[in-house]
Every structure is written in C-alpha cells, then in structure tokens.
C-alpha positions as CSV (number, residue, x, y, z in Angstrom):
1,M,-41.3,35.5,-27.7
2,L,-37.7,34.8,-28.4
3,V,-36.7,31.2,-27.4
4,S,-33.1,30.1,-27.6
5,T,-30.9,27.2,-26.4
6,T,-28.0,29.7,-26.0
7,S,-27.3,31.4,-22.7
8,T,-26.7,34.9,-24.3
9,L,-28.3,37.0,-26.9
10,E,-25.8,38.6,-29.3
11,G,-26.6,42.2,-30.0
12,R,-29.3,42.5,-27.3
13,R,-29.0,43.6,-23.7
14,I,-30.5,41.5,-21.0
15,V,-32.3,43.8,-18.6
16,R,-33.5,41.2,-16.1
17,Y,-33.5,37.5,-15.3
18,L,-37.0,36.5,-14.2
19,G,-36.3,32.9,-13.1
20,L,-36.8,29.3,-14.2
21,V,-39.7,28.5,-16.3
22,S,-40.8,25.0,-17.5
23,G,-43.5,23.1,-19.4
24,E,-44.4,19.5,-19.4
25,A,-46.4,17.2,-21.7
26,I,-47.3,13.6,-21.0
27,L,-49.0,11.7,-23.9
28,G,-50.2,8.2,-23.9
29,A,-49.1,6.0,-26.8
30,N,-52.0,4.4,-28.7
31,I,-51.9,0.6,-28.8
32,F,-52.3,0.5,-32.6
33,K,-49.5,3.0,-33.0
34,D,-47.4,0.8,-30.7
35,L,-48.1,-2.3,-32.9
36,F,-47.3,-0.4,-36.1
37,A,-44.1,1.0,-34.6
38,G,-43.1,-2.5,-33.5
39,V,-43.6,-3.8,-37.1
40,R,-41.5,-0.9,-38.4
41,D,-38.8,-1.7,-35.9
42,I,-38.6,-5.3,-37.1
43,V,-38.6,-4.5,-40.8
44,G,-36.6,-1.2,-40.5
45,G,-37.5,2.4,-41.2
46,R,-38.9,5.2,-39.3
47,S,-42.0,5.3,-37.1
48,S,-43.9,8.4,-38.3
49,A,-46.6,7.8,-35.6
50,Y,-44.0,8.2,-32.8
51,E,-42.3,11.1,-34.6
52,R,-45.6,12.9,-34.7
53,E,-46.2,12.2,-31.0
54,L,-42.7,13.4,-30.1
55,R,-43.2,16.6,-32.1
56,Q,-46.7,17.2,-30.5
57,A,-45.3,16.7,-27.0
58,K,-42.4,19.0,-27.6
59,D,-44.7,21.7,-29.0
60,I,-47.0,21.5,-26.0
61,A,-44.1,21.6,-23.5
62,V,-42.4,24.6,-25.2
63,Q,-45.7,26.5,-25.4
64,E,-46.4,25.9,-21.7
65,M,-42.9,27.2,-20.9
66,V,-43.5,30.3,-23.1
67,D,-46.9,30.9,-21.4
68,Q,-45.2,30.7,-18.0
69,A,-42.5,33.2,-19.1
70,T,-45.1,35.5,-20.5
71,S,-47.0,35.6,-17.2
72,L,-43.8,36.7,-15.6
73,G,-43.5,39.6,-18.0
74,A,-40.6,38.1,-20.0
75,N,-40.0,38.6,-23.7
76,G,-37.5,35.8,-24.1
77,V,-36.4,32.4,-22.7
78,L,-32.7,31.4,-22.7
79,A,-30.8,28.2,-22.1
80,V,-33.8,26.1,-23.1
81,D,-33.3,22.4,-22.5
82,L,-35.6,19.6,-23.8
83,D,-35.8,16.3,-22.0
84,Y,-37.6,13.2,-23.3
85,E,-38.6,10.3,-21.0
86,T,-40.9,7.2,-21.2
87,L,-43.1,6.5,-18.3
88,G,-45.1,3.5,-17.1
89,Q,-44.6,-0.2,-17.5
90,G,-43.3,-0.9,-21.0
91,G,-42.9,2.8,-21.8
92,G,-46.6,3.3,-22.4
93,M,-46.4,7.1,-21.9
94,L,-44.1,9.7,-23.3
95,M,-43.1,12.8,-21.3
96,V,-41.3,15.8,-22.7
97,T,-40.1,18.6,-20.4
98,A,-38.9,22.0,-21.6
99,S,-37.1,24.4,-19.2
100,G,-35.2,27.6,-19.4
101,T,-34.6,31.0,-17.9
102,A,-37.2,33.7,-18.5
103,I,-35.6,37.1,-19.3
104,L,-36.5,40.6,-20.2
105,Y,-34.2,42.0,-23.0
106,E,-33.9,45.3,-24.9
107,E,-33.6,45.5,-28.7
108,P,-30.4,47.2,-30.0
109,G,-30.6,51.0,-30.1
110,R,-33.1,51.4,-27.2
C-alpha cells in the first residue's frame, strides 16, 4: 500500500478516489513512565518512554487507516495527516489519529 502525505502521485495515474479513511489509537501512559518522564523534563534530555509510546500509537493509527483503505479496494492513501492529542485529566492518555484519501492508481505504462 502506498501511503503519502502529498495530494498527487508523480508518474502515476489516479483512477478513482474512494473516500476518506482514518485510524485511531488511544494509549494510556504508565505511571512509572510518567514519573521517569517528569524527572527527564526536570534534568533535561529526551523521554524515550514517551517517544516509544508516540511511535507505537502512530503505527497503530496508520495501520488501521491502511486496513480501512484496503477494505475499500484501494492501493494507496494520499494527503495523510497525523494528529496527536492528550486526553483525560492531566493528559493521562495519548491519542493519535491518521486520516487520508483512499485511492486506486495505475502504475506507469499500464
């Protein structure tokens, strides 16, 4: 599945636009990771625990979006946008949303 943040595909002909597709991931932040991240914030540096959580949530959201596009018969998703939000009191949960337009495209020369 071709996934792109652009709205066009250079060298490929878009045959059909199949509609909006999206995927979401909501992950709870572990209290020990929160404490560790707080210490890191005080002394400086990066919080690898949160970075891993963000990557995992992004991967889940993008995969759900791709699965939805596949079910529509798409072979690509264009104009992909990723949104990150914290939810709950004190930002205890992390939400990542991936959305884009499912398309059917032809390879050059077909």
